[in-house]
C-alpha positions as CSV (number, residue, x, y, z in Angstrom):
1,M,22.8,-10.2,40.9
2,H,22.1,-6.9,39.3
3,T,19.1,-6.4,37.0
4,I,19.2,-4.0,34.1
5,E,16.4,-1.4,34.2
6,R,14.9,-0.7,30.8
7,R,13.9,2.8,30.3
8,P,12.2,4.2,27.3
9,L,14.4,6.5,25.3
10,P,13.0,9.9,24.4
11,S,11.5,9.8,20.9
12,R,14.0,12.4,19.6
13,L,16.9,9.9,20.5
14,L,15.4,7.0,18.5
15,P,17.3,6.5,15.2
16,I,15.6,8.0,12.2
17,R,16.8,7.4,8.7
18,P,14.0,8.5,6.5
19,G,15.8,8.3,3.2
20,S,15.8,10.9,0.5
21,V,12.9,11.4,-1.9
22,V,15.1,13.4,-4.3
23,P,16.0,10.4,-6.5
24,I,12.4,9.3,-7.0
25,V,11.3,12.9,-7.6
26,A,13.9,13.1,-10.3
27,V,12.7,9.9,-12.0
28,L,9.1,11.1,-11.7
29,A,10.1,14.3,-13.4
30,V,11.8,12.5,-16.3
31,L,8.8,10.2,-16.8
32,T,6.5,13.2,-16.7
33,V,8.5,14.9,-19.5
34,L,8.5,11.7,-21.6
35,L,4.8,11.2,-21.1
36,T,4.1,14.8,-22.0
37,L,6.1,14.5,-25.2
38,R,4.3,11.3,-26.2
39,Q,0.8,12.5,-25.0
40,P,0.8,16.4,-25.0
41,D,-2.5,16.7,-23.1
42,F,-1.3,14.4,-20.2
43,L,-0.8,17.4,-17.9
44,S,-4.1,18.9,-18.8
45,P,-6.3,19.0,-15.7
46,P,-8.9,16.5,-16.9
47,S,-6.3,14.0,-17.9
48,L,-4.1,14.4,-14.9
49,M,-7.1,14.2,-12.4
50,S,-8.2,11.0,-14.1
51,F,-4.7,9.5,-13.9
52,L,-4.3,10.3,-10.2
53,G,-7.7,8.9,-9.5
54,R,-6.9,5.6,-11.2
55,S,-3.5,5.5,-9.4
56,T,-5.0,6.0,-5.9
57,P,-5.4,2.3,-5.0
58,I,-1.8,1.3,-5.6
59,I,-0.6,4.5,-3.9
60,L,-2.6,3.6,-0.8
61,L,-1.3,0.0,-0.9
62,A,2.3,1.3,-1.2
63,A,1.7,3.5,1.9
64,G,0.4,0.6,3.8
65,Q,3.3,-1.6,2.7
66,Y,5.7,1.2,3.8
67,F,4.7,0.7,7.5
68,V,5.3,-3.0,7.2
69,L,8.6,-2.9,5.3
70,V,10.1,-0.1,7.4
71,S,9.5,-2.3,10.5
72,G,11.5,-5.1,8.8
73,E,8.6,-7.3,7.7
74,F,6.7,-8.1,4.5
75,D,3.0,-8.3,3.7
76,L,2.2,-10.5,0.7
77,S,-1.5,-10.8,1.6
78,V,-2.8,-7.4,0.4
79,G,-3.6,-8.5,-3.2
80,S,-5.8,-11.4,-2.1
81,L,-7.3,-9.2,0.6
82,V,-8.4,-6.7,-2.0
83,T,-10.0,-9.5,-4.1
84,A,-11.7,-11.0,-1.0
85,Q,-13.1,-7.6,0.0
86,V,-14.6,-6.9,-3.5
87,V,-16.2,-10.3,-3.7
88,V,-17.5,-10.1,-0.2
89,A,-18.9,-6.6,-0.7
90,S,-20.7,-7.7,-3.9
91,R,-22.4,-10.6,-2.2
92,L,-23.4,-8.8,1.0
93,I,-24.7,-5.6,-0.8
94,D,-26.4,-7.6,-3.5
95,S,-27.3,-4.3,-5.3
96,E,-29.2,-3.0,-2.3
97,P,-28.3,0.6,-1.6
98,S,-29.2,0.6,2.0
99,R,-26.5,-2.0,2.8
100,T,-23.7,0.1,1.3
101,W,-22.4,1.9,4.4
102,P,-22.7,-1.1,6.8
103,V,-20.7,-3.1,4.4
104,V,-18.1,-0.4,4.0
105,V,-17.6,-0.4,7.8
106,L,-17.4,-4.2,7.7
107,L,-14.8,-4.2,5.0
108,L,-12.6,-1.8,7.0
109,A,-13.0,-4.0,10.1
110,F,-12.2,-7.1,8.0
111,G,-9.0,-5.5,6.7
112,A,-7.9,-4.4,10.1
113,T,-8.6,-8.0,11.5
114,V,-6.6,-9.6,8.7
115,G,-3.7,-7.2,9.5
116,L,-4.1,-8.0,13.2
117,V,-3.9,-11.7,12.6
118,N,-0.8,-11.3,10.4
119,G,0.9,-9.1,13.0
120,L,0.2,-11.4,16.0
121,V,1.2,-14.6,14.1
122,T,4.4,-12.9,13.0
123,T,5.3,-11.3,16.4
124,R,3.9,-13.6,19.0
125,L,4.2,-17.0,17.3
126,R,7.5,-15.9,15.7
127,V,6.5,-17.1,12.2
128,P,8.4,-15.2,9.5
129,S,6.2,-12.6,8.0
130,F,6.9,-13.9,4.5
131,I,5.4,-17.2,5.5
132,T,2.6,-15.7,7.5
133,T,1.3,-13.4,4.8
134,L,1.9,-16.0,2.1
135,G,-0.3,-18.4,4.1
136,M,-2.9,-15.6,4.6
137,F,-2.8,-15.0,0.8
138,L,-3.7,-18.7,0.2
139,I,-6.3,-18.8,2.9
140,L,-8.1,-15.8,1.5
141,V,-8.0,-17.0,-2.1
142,G,-9.3,-20.5,-1.1
143,A,-12.0,-19.1,1.2
144,V,-13.3,-16.7,-1.4
145,Y,-13.5,-19.3,-4.1
146,L,-15.3,-21.7,-1.7
147,W,-17.7,-19.1,-0.4
148,S,-18.7,-17.9,-3.9
149,D,-18.7,-21.3,-5.5
150,G,-16.1,-20.2,-8.0
151,A,-18.0,-17.2,-9.4
152,P,-18.8,-13.8,-7.9
153,K,-22.4,-13.3,-6.8
154,G,-24.6,-10.4,-6.0
155,G,-23.7,-6.9,-7.2
156,L,-22.4,-3.6,-6.0
157,S,-24.8,-0.7,-5.5
158,E,-24.3,2.6,-7.3
159,E,-23.7,4.2,-3.9
160,F,-20.7,1.9,-3.4
161,R,-19.4,2.4,-6.9
162,R,-19.4,6.2,-6.6
163,F,-16.2,6.0,-4.5
164,G,-14.2,4.7,-7.4
165,R,-16.2,6.2,-10.3
166,R,-17.7,9.5,-9.6
167,A,-16.2,13.0,-9.2
168,F,-17.0,16.5,-8.2
169,E,-17.8,18.2,-11.5
170,D,-17.2,21.7,-12.9
171,V,-14.4,22.6,-10.4
172,P,-12.8,25.9,-11.5
173,G,-9.4,25.3,-13.1
174,L,-9.5,21.5,-12.6
175,G,-12.7,20.4,-14.3
176,R,-13.5,17.4,-12.2
177,I,-12.0,16.0,-9.1
178,P,-12.5,12.2,-8.5
179,Y,-13.7,11.1,-5.1
180,A,-10.7,8.7,-5.1
181,L,-8.3,11.7,-5.2
182,L,-9.9,13.2,-2.2
183,V,-9.5,9.9,-0.4
184,L,-5.8,9.9,-1.4
185,I,-5.3,13.4,-0.1
186,A,-6.8,12.5,3.3
187,A,-4.7,9.3,3.4
188,V,-1.5,11.2,2.6
189,G,-2.1,13.6,5.4
190,L,-2.8,10.8,7.9
191,A,0.2,8.8,6.8
192,V,2.6,11.8,7.1
193,L,1.2,12.6,10.6
194,L,1.8,9.0,11.6
195,T,5.4,8.9,10.4
196,R,6.1,12.2,12.2
197,S,4.6,10.9,15.5
198,D,6.3,8.9,18.2
199,F,4.9,5.8,16.6
200,G,6.6,6.6,13.3
201,R,9.9,7.1,15.0
202,I,9.5,3.9,17.0
203,L,8.7,1.9,13.9
204,V,11.8,3.1,12.1
205,A,13.9,2.2,15.2
206,V,12.3,-1.2,15.3
207,G,13.2,-1.9,11.7
208,D,16.7,-0.5,12.1
209,N,17.6,-2.6,15.2
210,P,14.7,-4.5,16.9
211,R,17.0,-5.7,19.8
212,T,18.2,-2.2,20.6
213,A,14.6,-0.9,20.4
214,Q,13.4,-3.6,22.8
215,L,16.2,-2.9,25.3
216,S,15.2,0.8,25.1
217,G,11.7,-0.1,26.4
218,V,9.9,-0.4,23.0
219,R,7.2,-3.0,22.6
220,V,8.5,-4.3,19.3
221,W,5.6,-6.8,18.9
222,R,3.0,-4.1,19.3
223,A,4.7,-1.7,16.8
224,K,4.9,-4.3,14.2
225,T,1.4,-5.5,14.7
226,I,0.0,-2.0,14.3
227,A,2.0,-1.8,11.1
228,F,0.2,-4.8,9.7
229,V,-3.1,-3.4,10.8
230,L,-2.4,-0.2,8.9
231,S,-1.5,-2.3,5.8
232,G,-4.8,-4.2,6.1
233,L,-6.8,-0.9,6.4
234,A,-5.0,0.5,3.3
235,A,-6.0,-2.7,1.4
236,A,-9.6,-2.3,2.5
237,V,-9.8,1.3,1.3
238,A,-8.1,0.3,-2.0
239,A,-10.6,-2.5,-2.4
240,I,-13.5,-0.1,-2.0
241,L,-12.0,2.1,-4.8
242,I,-11.1,-0.7,-7.1
243,G,-14.6,-2.3,-6.7
244,G,-16.2,1.0,-7.4
245,Y,-14.1,1.6,-10.5
246,S,-13.7,-1.8,-12.1
247,G,-16.6,-3.9,-10.6
248,V,-16.4,-7.4,-9.2
249,S,-13.8,-9.8,-10.4
250,F,-11.6,-12.6,-9.0
251,Q,-8.7,-10.7,-10.5
252,A,-9.4,-7.4,-8.7
253,G,-6.3,-7.6,-6.5
254,A,-4.1,-9.9,-8.6
255,G,-0.5,-8.9,-8.3
256,L,-1.1,-5.8,-6.2
257,E,1.0,-7.1,-3.4
258,F,4.1,-7.2,-5.7
259,G,3.1,-3.8,-7.2
260,A,3.0,-2.3,-3.7
261,I,6.3,-3.7,-2.6
262,T,7.9,-2.6,-5.9
263,A,6.5,0.9,-5.5
264,A,7.8,1.2,-1.9
265,V,11.3,-0.1,-2.9
266,L,11.3,2.2,-5.9
267,G,10.6,5.1,-3.5
268,G,13.6,4.3,-1.4
269,V,12.2,2.0,1.4
270,A,14.8,-0.5,2.4
271,L,13.6,-4.1,2.3
272,G,15.6,-4.9,5.5
273,G,13.7,-2.2,7.4
274,G,14.8,1.0,9.2
275,R,15.0,3.3,6.2
276,G,12.6,5.1,3.9
277,S,9.7,7.5,3.9
278,V,6.0,7.0,3.3
279,V,6.0,10.0,0.9
280,G,8.8,8.2,-1.1
281,A,6.7,5.0,-1.2
282,M,3.7,6.8,-2.5
283,L,5.8,8.7,-5.1
284,G,7.2,5.3,-6.1
285,A,3.7,4.0,-6.8
286,L,3.0,7.1,-8.9
287,T,6.2,6.6,-10.7
288,L,5.4,3.0,-11.4
289,E,2.0,3.9,-12.8
290,M,3.6,6.5,-15.0
291,L,6.1,4.0,-16.2
292,F,3.4,1.5,-17.1
293,A,1.4,4.3,-18.9
294,L,4.5,5.2,-20.9
295,M,5.0,1.6,-21.8
296,N,1.3,1.5,-22.9
297,F,1.7,4.6,-25.1
298,Y,4.7,3.2,-26.8
299,G,3.0,-0.1,-27.5
300,V,5.1,-2.2,-25.1
301,S,3.3,-5.4,-24.1
302,G,1.6,-5.3,-20.7
303,A,3.0,-8.8,-20.0
304,L,6.3,-7.1,-19.3
305,R,4.9,-5.4,-16.2
306,S,6.0,-8.3,-14.0
307,T,9.4,-8.3,-15.6
308,V,9.8,-4.6,-14.8
309,Q,8.7,-5.0,-11.2
310,G,11.1,-7.9,-10.7
311,A,14.0,-6.0,-12.2
312,I,13.3,-3.0,-9.9
313,I,13.2,-5.2,-6.8
314,L,16.4,-7.0,-7.7
315,L,18.2,-3.7,-8.5
316,A,17.0,-2.2,-5.2
317,V,18.2,-5.2,-3.2
318,A,21.6,-5.1,-5.0
319,V,22.0,-1.4,-4.3
320,S,21.0,-1.9,-0.6
321,S,23.6,-4.7,-0.3
322,V,26.4,-2.6,-1.8
323,R,25.5,0.3,0.6
324,S,25.5,-2.1,3.6
325,S,28.9,-3.5,2.6
326,S,30.4,0.0,2.2
327,R,29.2,1.0,5.6
């Protein structure tokens, strides 16, 4: 009986279908023009810097969601994770400045741990990621309510809130640069480096055809688990910024999981995995925020946000199905 030797393929031979960012850039350009016509000072440095700073959390979540989606999975737990992180930070810090950095480290570890659990349950226990992360969503929501007795306790220190609120002042030509924007720039750099590394290539290959990737020597379970960990870390950083900007609330992360998925899909990331780019996902988040800002300027009810997100997801799935049928 002959055995088949599995040899890892060189990374350059792994299939890569990054997807084009041209369509989302075009949409972003159109929305920018419409916003500028409605709000002439939108592109002024102070206004633009403020908008980018406020948009950073959803952009980070979209980047984290990219890694999960491109591997062929879902992560529906990030919204509840953001809420849990903010509530936990408030209670642990309790307005004590000296506790700020230890709690920040704890939040990052907590986010990575939740991602690790999601990844292992999905890959090792073979529970569909939709069910795994939905279960984690419910666990986190219930645990936070139980731990806080239904109302947030404690308080965030000013040192903690500076991440989401404060900025470098009097920057030549720009006025002020929010700390959040600097965090975003660093995250974009790291995300792009990851997607261009062997891990990024492997993740796309796993999402494209996990069986072929496995036969090529790829540890599919490990790649997908790391993707979930990255999503959890992105949620932790987003929670730190949201807590700093908006304060403590049980609604801190409400709906962000759907916003992140919508943004990634809008940016060209295929829900079935194997196609898309992290830059496209982040541009999709920026486009979504611009669309909501435009709706706000024209007096459209904010209640329609969910309708818009649902329509985008349905349209993206329909387009993906048509493309798959044509191929």
